[in-house]
C-alpha atoms as a printed R data frame, in Angstrom:
    type eleno elety resid chain resno      x       y       z
1   ATOM     1    CA   MET     A     1 55.357  98.979  69.234
2   ATOM     2    CA   LEU     A     2 57.455  99.624  72.313
3   ATOM     3    CA   THR     A     3 54.387 100.878  74.180
4   ATOM     4    CA   VAL     A     4 52.417  97.755  73.257
5   ATOM     5    CA   THR     A     5 55.306  95.567  74.435
6   ATOM     6    CA   LEU     A     6 55.536  97.356  77.773
7   ATOM     7    CA   VAL     A     7 51.780  97.162  78.346
8   ATOM     8    CA   ALA     A     8 51.775  93.445  77.498
9   ATOM     9    CA   THR     A     9 54.720  92.845  79.848
10  ATOM    10    CA   PHE     A    10 53.051  94.689  82.731
11  ATOM    11    CA   ALA     A    11 49.769  92.888  82.102
12  ATOM    12    CA   ALA     A    12 51.476  89.499  82.076
13  ATOM    13    CA   ALA     A    13 53.350  90.309  85.290
14  ATOM    14    CA   ALA     A    14 50.130  91.433  86.969
15  ATOM    15    CA   MET     A    15 48.306  88.284  85.871
16  ATOM    16    CA   TRP     A    16 51.168  86.095  87.127
17  ATOM    17    CA   GLN     A    17 51.156  87.818  90.513
18  ATOM    18    CA   GLN     A    18 47.400  87.447  90.766
19  ATOM    19    CA   TRP     A    19 47.607  83.756  89.814
20  ATOM    20    CA   ARG     A    20 50.371  83.201  92.357
21  ATOM    21    CA   ALA     A    21 48.362  84.947  95.103
22  ATOM    22    CA   ILE     A    22 45.355  82.755  94.311
23  ATOM    23    CA   GLU     A    23 47.462  79.579  94.427
24  ATOM    24    CA   VAL     A    24 49.046  80.570  97.748
25  ATOM    25    CA   GLU     A    25 45.660  81.407  99.242
26  ATOM    26    CA   THR     A    26 44.204  78.111  97.991
27  ATOM    27    CA   ALA     A    27 47.067  76.112  99.438
28  ATOM    28    CA   GLU     A    28 46.842  77.900 102.789
29  ATOM    29    CA   ARG     A    29 43.086  77.430 102.884
30  ATOM    30    CA   GLY     A    30 43.504  73.720 102.163
31  ATOM    31    CA   ARG     A    31 46.155  73.379 104.868
32  ATOM    32    CA   ILE     A    32 44.019  75.073 107.509
33  ATOM    33    CA   GLN     A    33 40.927  73.137 106.456
34  ATOM    34    CA   SER     A    34 42.813  69.826 106.622
35  ATOM    35    CA   ALA     A    35 44.192  70.696 110.054
36  ATOM    36    CA   TRP     A    36 40.736  71.443 111.445
37  ATOM    37    CA   ILE     A    37 39.297  68.249 109.984
38  ATOM    38    CA   LEU     A    38 42.051  66.206 111.636
39  ATOM    39    CA   VAL     A    39 41.422  67.983 114.932
40  ATOM    40    CA   GLY     A    40 37.791  66.965 114.632
41  ATOM    41    CA   ALA     A    41 38.839  63.373 113.928
42  ATOM    42    CA   LEU     A    42 41.015  63.418 117.062
43  ATOM    43    CA   ASP     A    43 38.092  64.703 119.128
44  ATOM    44    CA   TRP     A    44 35.923  61.925 117.731
45  ATOM    45    CA   SER     A    45 38.483  59.271 118.690
46  ATOM    46    CA   ARG     A    46 38.749  60.743 122.187
47  ATOM    47    CA   LEU     A    47 34.963  60.509 122.471
48  ATOM    48    CA   ILE     A    48 35.076  56.831 121.486
49  ATOM    49    CA   LEU     A    49 37.718  56.110 124.145
50  ATOM    50    CA   ARG     A    50 35.798  58.091 126.765
51  ATOM    51    CA   GLU     A    51 32.578  56.219 126.047
52  ATOM    52    CA   ASP     A    52 34.537  52.975 126.269
53  ATOM    53    CA   SER     A    53 35.793  53.919 129.728
54  ATOM    54    CA   LEU     A    54 32.246  54.744 130.862
55  ATOM    55    CA   ALA     A    55 30.532  51.743 129.269
56  ATOM    56    CA   GLN     A    56 27.827  50.375 131.528
57  ATOM    57    CA   GLY     A    57 28.374  46.770 132.467
58  ATOM    58    CA   GLY     A    58 31.944  46.811 131.211
59  ATOM    59    CA   ASP     A    59 34.524  44.644 132.935
60  ATOM    60    CA   GLY     A    60 37.258  47.282 132.767
61  ATOM    61    CA   THR     A    61 39.308  45.479 130.142
62  ATOM    62    CA   ASP     A    62 40.644  46.819 126.852
63  ATOM    63    CA   ASN     A    63 40.585  44.288 124.031
64  ATOM    64    CA   LEU     A    64 40.528  44.107 120.250
65  ATOM    65    CA   SER     A    65 36.790  43.397 120.051
66  ATOM    66    CA   GLU     A    66 35.871  46.904 121.247
67  ATOM    67    CA   PRO     A    67 34.809  49.732 118.883
68  ATOM    68    CA   TRP     A    68 38.040  51.702 119.309
69  ATOM    69    CA   ALA     A    69 40.053  48.793 117.838
70  ATOM    70    CA   VAL     A    70 38.235  48.894 114.479
71  ATOM    71    CA   PRO     A    71 40.318  50.945 111.999
72  ATOM    72    CA   LEU     A    72 38.624  53.507 109.773
73  ATOM    73    CA   GLN     A    73 39.336  52.629 106.156
74  ATOM    74    CA   GLU     A    74 39.688  55.511 103.729
75  ATOM    75    CA   ALA     A    75 36.240  56.974 103.095
76  ATOM    76    CA   ARG     A    76 34.909  60.154 101.556
77  ATOM    77    CA   LEU     A    77 34.413  62.779 104.238
78  ATOM    78    CA   SER     A    78 31.150  63.999 102.708
79  ATOM    79    CA   THR     A    79 29.520  60.644 103.461
80  ATOM    80    CA   PHE     A    80 30.010  61.204 107.205
81  ATOM    81    CA   LEU     A    81 28.624  64.725 107.001
82  ATOM    82    CA   ALA     A    82 25.683  63.629 104.890
83  ATOM    83    CA   ALA     A    83 24.820  60.845 107.326
84  ATOM    84    CA   ASN     A    84 25.041  63.284 110.209
85  ATOM    85    CA   ARG     A    85 22.635  65.726 108.549
86  ATOM    86    CA   ASN     A    86 20.393  63.015 107.086
87  ATOM    87    CA   VAL     A    87 20.742  64.331 103.543
88  ATOM    88    CA   ALA     A    88 21.981  62.751 100.356
89  ATOM    89    CA   GLN     A    89 24.703  65.340  99.748
90  ATOM    90    CA   VAL     A    90 26.176  68.145 101.791
91  ATOM    91    CA   GLU     A    91 26.059  71.513 100.051
92  ATOM    92    CA   ASP     A    92 28.488  73.806 101.815
93  ATOM    93    CA   ALA     A    93 30.554  76.284  99.850
94  ATOM    94    CA   SER     A    94 32.874  76.860 102.807
95  ATOM    95    CA   THR     A    95 34.262  73.295 102.750
96  ATOM    96    CA   ASP     A    96 35.380  71.189  99.794
97  ATOM    97    CA   THR     A    97 34.490  67.768 101.169
98  ATOM    98    CA   ALA     A    98 33.695  66.115  97.837
99  ATOM    99    CA   ASP     A    99 37.349  65.244  97.242
100 ATOM   100    CA   ALA     A   100 38.388  64.815 100.895
101 ATOM   101    CA   PHE     A   101 39.087  61.280 102.121
102 ATOM   102    CA   LEU     A   102 39.639  60.417 105.790
103 ATOM   103    CA   SER     A   103 41.174  57.314 107.372
104 ATOM   104    CA   GLY     A   104 42.689  56.447 110.724
105 ATOM   105    CA   GLN     A   105 43.034  54.017 113.591
106 ATOM   106    CA   ILE     A   106 43.500  53.788 117.360
107 ATOM   107    CA   THR     A   107 46.305  51.561 118.661
108 ATOM   108    CA   ASP     A   108 46.838  50.378 122.210
109 ATOM   109    CA   GLN     A   109 50.360  51.401 123.194
110 ATOM   110    CA   GLN     A   110 50.377  49.014 126.136
111 ATOM   111    CA   GLY     A   111 50.290  46.161 123.679
112 ATOM   112    CA   LEU     A   112 53.971  47.000 123.066
113 ATOM   113    CA   LEU     A   113 57.132  46.849 125.178
114 ATOM   114    CA   ASN     A   114 57.674  50.214 126.813
115 ATOM   115    CA   LEU     A   115 61.253  51.514 126.601
116 ATOM   116    CA   ARG     A   116 60.578  53.638 129.687
117 ATOM   117    CA   ASN     A   117 60.480  50.406 131.721
118 ATOM   118    CA   LEU     A   118 64.248  50.083 131.261
119 ATOM   119    CA   ALA     A   119 64.777  52.910 133.738
120 ATOM   120    CA   GLY     A   120 64.619  51.537 137.250
121 ATOM   121    CA   ASP     A   121 65.596  53.128 140.546
122 ATOM   122    CA   LYS     A   122 69.004  54.630 139.646
123 ATOM   123    CA   GLN     A   123 69.861  51.548 137.580
124 ATOM   124    CA   VAL     A   124 68.599  49.620 134.588
125 ATOM   125    CA   ASP     A   125 65.552  47.524 135.505
126 ATOM   126    CA   ALA     A   126 66.535  43.841 135.383
127 ATOM   127    CA   THR     A   127 63.100  42.550 134.338
128 ATOM   128    CA   ALA     A   128 62.751  45.027 131.478
129 ATOM   129    CA   GLN     A   129 66.295  44.297 130.362
130 ATOM   130    CA   ARG     A   130 65.490  40.589 130.084
131 ATOM   131    CA   GLN     A   131 62.355  41.389 128.114
132 ATOM   132    CA   PHE     A   132 64.204  43.561 125.627
133 ATOM   133    CA   ALA     A   133 67.110  41.105 125.439
134 ATOM   134    CA   ARG     A   134 64.708  38.412 124.214
135 ATOM   135    CA   LEU     A   135 63.239  40.841 121.679
136 ATOM   136    CA   PHE     A   136 66.670  41.921 120.416
137 ATOM   137    CA   ASP     A   137 67.700  38.272 120.013
138 ATOM   138    CA   TYR     A   138 64.485  37.519 118.129
139 ATOM   139    CA   LEU     A   139 65.066  40.451 115.763
140 ATOM   140    CA   GLY     A   140 68.763  39.658 115.343
141 ATOM   141    CA   LEU     A   141 69.918  42.980 116.795
142 ATOM   142    CA   PRO     A   142 73.225  43.230 118.704
143 ATOM   143    CA   ARG     A   143 73.096  43.339 122.504
144 ATOM   144    CA   GLN     A   144 75.457  46.334 122.450
145 ATOM   145    CA   GLN     A   145 72.629  48.433 121.022
146 ATOM   146    CA   LEU     A   146 70.372  47.323 123.873
147 ATOM   147    CA   ASP     A   147 72.977  48.305 126.456
148 ATOM   148    CA   GLN     A   148 73.397  51.669 124.745
149 ATOM   149    CA   LEU     A   149 69.628  52.160 124.654
150 ATOM   150    CA   ALA     A   150 69.143  51.165 128.297
151 ATOM   151    CA   GLN     A   151 71.821  53.555 129.536
152 ATOM   152    CA   ALA     A   152 70.375  56.398 127.479
153 ATOM   153    CA   VAL     A   153 66.865  55.800 128.863
154 ATOM   154    CA   LEU     A   154 68.225  55.663 132.398
155 ATOM   155    CA   LEU     A   155 70.202  58.888 132.065
156 ATOM   156    CA   ALA     A   156 67.410  60.737 130.272
157 ATOM   157    CA   THR     A   157 64.816  59.847 132.926
158 ATOM   158    CA   THR     A   158 66.784  59.901 136.184
159 ATOM   159    CA   ARG     A   159 68.737  63.065 135.339
160 ATOM   160    CA   GLU     A   160 65.915  64.892 133.613
161 ATOM   161    CA   GLY     A   161 66.339  68.637 134.062
162 ATOM   162    CA   GLU     A   162 70.121  68.469 134.313
163 ATOM   163    CA   PRO     A   163 71.463  69.959 131.076
164 ATOM   164    CA   ASN     A   164 75.061  68.693 131.334
165 ATOM   165    CA   ASN     A   165 75.727  65.379 129.545
166 ATOM   166    CA   THR     A   166 72.069  64.338 129.783
167 ATOM   167    CA   PRO     A   167 70.609  62.749 126.631
168 ATOM   168    CA   LEU     A   168 67.432  64.344 125.334
169 ATOM   169    CA   LEU     A   169 64.430  62.074 125.872
170 ATOM   170    CA   PRO     A   170 62.737  61.314 122.524
171 ATOM   171    CA   GLN     A   171 59.008  61.647 122.144
172 ATOM   172    CA   SER     A   172 58.557  58.595 119.937
173 ATOM   173    CA   VAL     A   173 60.368  55.488 118.739
174 ATOM   174    CA   ALA     A   174 61.118  57.151 115.396
175 ATOM   175    CA   GLN     A   175 63.369  59.614 117.230
176 ATOM   176    CA   LEU     A   176 65.634  56.971 118.800
177 ATOM   177    CA   GLY     A   177 68.248  58.004 116.277
178 ATOM   178    CA   TRP     A   178 69.011  60.871 118.673
179 ATOM   179    CA   TRP     A   179 70.740  58.249 120.829
180 ATOM   180    CA   GLY     A   180 72.780  56.856 117.959
181 ATOM   181    CA   LEU     A   181 70.553  53.856 117.213
182 ATOM   182    CA   PRO     A   182 70.836  52.934 113.490
183 ATOM   183    CA   GLN     A   183 67.753  53.409 111.338
184 ATOM   184    CA   PRO     A   184 67.525  49.687 110.378
185 ATOM   185    CA   SER     A   185 67.362  48.813 114.076
186 ATOM   186    CA   ILE     A   186 64.698  51.451 114.688
187 ATOM   187    CA   ALA     A   187 62.635  50.070 111.803
188 ATOM   188    CA   ALA     A   188 62.928  46.540 113.220
189 ATOM   189    CA   LEU     A   189 61.920  47.628 116.726
190 ATOM   190    CA   ALA     A   190 59.063  49.950 115.722
191 ATOM   191    CA   PRO     A   191 56.297  47.286 115.457
192 ATOM   192    CA   HIS     A   192 57.102  45.913 118.920
193 ATOM   193    CA   VAL     A   193 58.134  48.823 121.191
194 ATOM   194    CA   THR     A   194 56.869  52.191 122.335
195 ATOM   195    CA   LEU     A   195 58.056  55.085 124.470
196 ATOM   196    CA   LEU     A   196 55.531  56.291 127.050
197 ATOM   197    CA   PRO     A   197 55.786  58.957 129.775
198 ATOM   198    CA   VAL     A   198 55.691  56.406 132.624
199 ATOM   199    CA   ARG     A   199 56.374  52.721 133.250
200 ATOM   200    CA   THR     A   200 53.506  50.513 132.050
201 ATOM   201    CA   LEU     A   201 52.321  46.905 131.977
202 ATOM   202    CA   VAL     A   202 51.797  44.785 128.854
203 ATOM   203    CA   ASN     A   203 48.139  44.266 127.969
204 ATOM   204    CA   LEU     A   204 47.513  40.561 127.361
205 ATOM   205    CA   ASN     A   205 44.439  41.380 125.259
206 ATOM   206    CA   THR     A   206 46.221  43.533 122.663
207 ATOM   207    CA   ALA     A   207 49.903  42.486 122.561
208 ATOM   208    CA   SER     A   208 51.228  40.435 119.650
209 ATOM   209    CA   ALA     A   209 52.620  36.936 120.131
210 ATOM   210    CA   VAL     A   210 56.188  38.259 119.874
211 ATOM   211    CA   VAL     A   211 55.587  40.919 122.547
212 ATOM   212    CA   LEU     A   212 53.851  38.404 124.832
213 ATOM   213    CA   TRP     A   213 56.723  35.961 124.467
214 ATOM   214    CA   ALA     A   214 59.348  38.625 125.135
215 ATOM   215    CA   SER     A   215 57.473  40.113 128.087
216 ATOM   216    CA   ALA     A   216 57.220  36.929 130.191
217 ATOM   217    CA   ASP     A   217 60.026  34.917 131.776
218 ATOM   218    CA   GLY     A   218 59.588  31.215 131.039
219 ATOM   219    CA   LEU     A   219 57.006  31.682 128.273
220 ATOM   220    CA   ASP     A   220 57.760  30.003 124.944
221 ATOM   221    CA   MET     A   221 56.459  31.113 121.550
222 ATOM   222    CA   ALA     A   222 53.918  28.290 121.402
223 ATOM   223    CA   ASP     A   223 52.322  29.509 124.631
224 ATOM   224    CA   ALA     A   224 52.284  33.086 123.326
225 ATOM   225    CA   GLN     A   225 50.549  32.029 120.125
226 ATOM   226    CA   ARG     A   226 48.067  29.992 122.167
227 ATOM   227    CA   LEU     A   227 47.197  33.114 124.156
228 ATOM   228    CA   VAL     A   228 46.618  35.101 120.961
229 ATOM   229    CA   GLN     A   229 44.387  32.380 119.487
230 ATOM   230    CA   ARG     A   230 42.348  32.082 122.681
231 ATOM   231    CA   ARG     A   231 41.633  35.792 122.997
232 ATOM   232    CA   GLU     A   232 40.298  35.913 119.414
233 ATOM   233    CA   SER     A   233 37.279  33.955 120.617
234 ATOM   234    CA   GLN     A   234 37.228  35.150 124.234
235 ATOM   235    CA   TYR     A   235 39.330  38.000 125.593
236 ATOM   236    CA   PHE     A   236 40.955  37.743 129.008
237 ATOM   237    CA   ARG     A   237 38.942  39.312 131.818
238 ATOM   238    CA   ASN     A   238 41.752  38.832 134.334
239 ATOM   239    CA   LEU     A   239 45.274  37.452 134.588
240 ATOM   240    CA   ALA     A   240 44.039  34.099 135.892
241 ATOM   241    CA   ASP     A   241 42.255  33.393 132.593
242 ATOM   242    CA   ALA     A   242 45.551  33.721 130.741
243 ATOM   243    CA   ALA     A   243 47.630  31.879 133.336
244 ATOM   244    CA   GLU     A   244 45.503  28.751 132.862
245 ATOM   245    CA   LEU     A   245 46.736  28.431 129.268
246 ATOM   246    CA   VAL     A   246 50.481  28.477 129.939
247 ATOM   247    CA   ARG     A   247 52.715  25.843 131.472
248 ATOM   248    CA   GLY     A   248 54.431  28.061 134.022
249 ATOM   249    CA   SER     A   249 51.944  29.876 136.221
250 ATOM   250    CA   SER     A   250 54.605  32.420 137.151
251 ATOM   251    CA   ALA     A   251 55.042  33.528 133.516
252 ATOM   252    CA   ILE     A   252 51.955  35.752 133.765
253 ATOM   253    CA   SER     A   253 52.490  38.210 136.588
254 ATOM   254    CA   ALA     A   254 50.685  41.286 137.869
255 ATOM   255    CA   SER     A   255 54.042  43.052 137.960
256 ATOM   256    CA   THR     A   256 54.449  42.808 134.182
257 ATOM   257    CA   HIS     A   257 51.005  42.177 132.678
258 ATOM   258    CA   ALA     A   258 47.484  43.585 132.757
259 ATOM   259    CA   VAL     A   259 44.187  43.295 130.859
260 ATOM   260    CA   ALA     A   260 43.475  47.042 130.580
261 ATOM   261    CA   SER     A   261 45.334  50.012 129.147
262 ATOM   262    CA   HIS     A   262 45.655  53.761 129.643
263 ATOM   263    CA   TYR     A   263 47.778  54.903 126.691
264 ATOM   264    CA   PHE     A   264 46.587  54.872 123.078
265 ATOM   265    CA   GLU     A   265 47.952  56.211 119.824
266 ATOM   266    CA   VAL     A   266 45.529  57.896 117.428
267 ATOM   267    CA   ARG     A   267 46.524  58.165 113.776
268 ATOM   268    CA   GLY     A   268 44.587  60.219 111.249
269 ATOM   269    CA   ARG     A   269 45.167  60.680 107.522
270 ATOM   270    CA   LEU     A   270 43.393  63.166 105.282
271 ATOM   271    CA   ARG     A   271 43.756  63.148 101.507
272 ATOM   272    CA   LEU     A   272 42.526  66.339  99.885
273 ATOM   273    CA   ASP     A   273 43.129  66.902  96.173
274 ATOM   274    CA   GLY     A   274 46.874  66.286  95.654
275 ATOM   275    CA   ALA     A   275 47.931  66.708  99.280
276 ATOM   276    CA   VAL     A   276 48.101  64.228 102.133
277 ATOM   277    CA   VAL     A   277 48.158  65.340 105.779
278 ATOM   278    CA   GLU     A   278 48.822  62.881 108.590
279 ATOM   279    CA   GLU     A   279 48.568  63.341 112.333
280 ATOM   280    CA   ARG     A   280 49.615  61.145 115.238
281 ATOM   281    CA   SER     A   281 48.600  61.697 118.865
282 ATOM   282    CA   LEU     A   282 49.237  60.035 122.192
283 ATOM   283    CA   VAL     A   283 46.098  59.865 124.328
284 ATOM   284    CA   PHE     A   284 45.794  59.014 128.020
285 ATOM   285    CA   LYS     A   285 42.553  57.351 129.128
286 ATOM   286    CA   GLN     A   286 41.134  56.737 132.545
287 ATOM   287    CA   ARG     A   287 37.537  56.428 133.656
288 ATOM   288    CA   GLY     A   288 35.619  59.465 132.434
289 ATOM   289    CA   ASP     A   289 38.725  61.356 131.334
290 ATOM   290    CA   VAL     A   290 40.638  61.263 128.034
291 ATOM   291    CA   ARG     A   291 43.526  63.677 127.520
292 ATOM   292    CA   THR     A   292 45.829  64.317 124.559
293 ATOM   293    CA   LEU     A   293 49.431  64.304 125.805
294 ATOM   294    CA   TRP     A   294 51.126  65.304 122.561
295 ATOM   295    CA   ARG     A   295 50.400  65.579 118.874
296 ATOM   296    CA   GLU     A   296 52.559  65.679 115.760
297 ATOM   297    CA   ARG     A   297 51.503  66.429 112.224
298 ATOM   298    CA   GLY     A   298 53.101  66.143 108.786
299 ATOM   299    CA   GLY     A   299 52.029  67.027 105.279
300 ATOM   300    CA   LEU     A   300 53.392  66.349 101.818
301 ATOM   301    CA   SER     A   301 52.204  66.396  98.254
302 ATOM   302    CA   ALA     A   302 51.785  63.265  96.187
303 ATOM   303    CA   LEU     A   303 54.810  64.146  94.035
304 ATOM   304    CA   ASP     A   304 57.011  64.856  97.050
305 ATOM   305    CA   ASP     A   305 56.076  61.486  98.495
306 ATOM   306    CA   THR     A   306 57.604  59.609  95.572
307 ATOM   307    CA   ALA     A   307 60.401  61.972  94.607
308 ATOM   308    CA   LEU     A   308 61.781  62.945  97.973
309 ATOM   309    CA   GLY     A   309 60.868  59.970 100.154
310 ATOM   310    CA   PRO     A   310 59.149  60.091 103.562
311 ATOM   311    CA   LYS     A   311 59.348  63.181 105.719
312 ATOM   312    CA   MET     A   312 59.323  63.286 109.475
313 ATOM   313    CA   PRO     A   313 56.533  65.442 110.978
314 ATOM   314    CA   ARG     A   314 57.353  68.222 113.350
315 ATOM   315    CA   PRO     A   315 56.172  67.536 116.913
316 ATOM   316    CA   THR     A   316 53.736  69.873 118.594
317 ATOM   317    CA   SER     A   317 53.413  69.568 122.360
318 ATOM   318    CA   ILE     A   318 49.960  69.792 123.862
319 ATOM   319    CA   PRO     A   319 49.799  71.039 127.452
């Protein structure tokens, strides 16, 4: 009886170890597969932006009527592969695409107020400070937080490379908590601001009414909403087209506004079985060249999403 018990115990332990090894291998395989699929989605989005920059007969503008601005709603990955191979169903034992769902979107980052604009030549830029002051007032955020934010941006950019008492420059708006900004304020600012590597102009063709209003001195909300309504039927090919619609001709200026963009955010989301993997990338576009500046990725199970709350992805720098 003792011998039978020992044999049964050893057999159960061996089966448990084998089951655990299979589960670990399956999870690792799914993680690697998801990562490669998202890399492919990023390459596809870069191709769309590159073709947009090389479009024959284009007027050089970036607007919401272009293909890159159409979000990809969640769709089964196998449908893309089947369409590519001109077959009804993809039979490939190396990839489990039947239960993989892909979604994503490309967002113009120059349709937002750039926090980097706050850093002027050894002092806080006065124009950018007025822009953000209007936004803070609109959102009901205290001006003290704006002053704190402006000083941090100035120190982090003008004293970059000096380790002593220099704030670390965040990579995204979600990381503004490094500078002591409260999470409710970050959540309120997130739909309207961005943090880019260089100073940028606001794109009149992609900015929201709130961003347009905050970005222009002497522009009221009615004018900003009029600009948004006009571009839905006809986007702005130049600054003069937009200036005709506002009362003050000086509100739209080449020093603060543009009709084209260079920085875009690419978001991808892959749902495979019970896991969800998301990736966010910052892409720089100029004519004939599209480069990924940085990429960050996060993954969590469906149960973790509800039980533990959202998780911040770990950034991965791309040279």
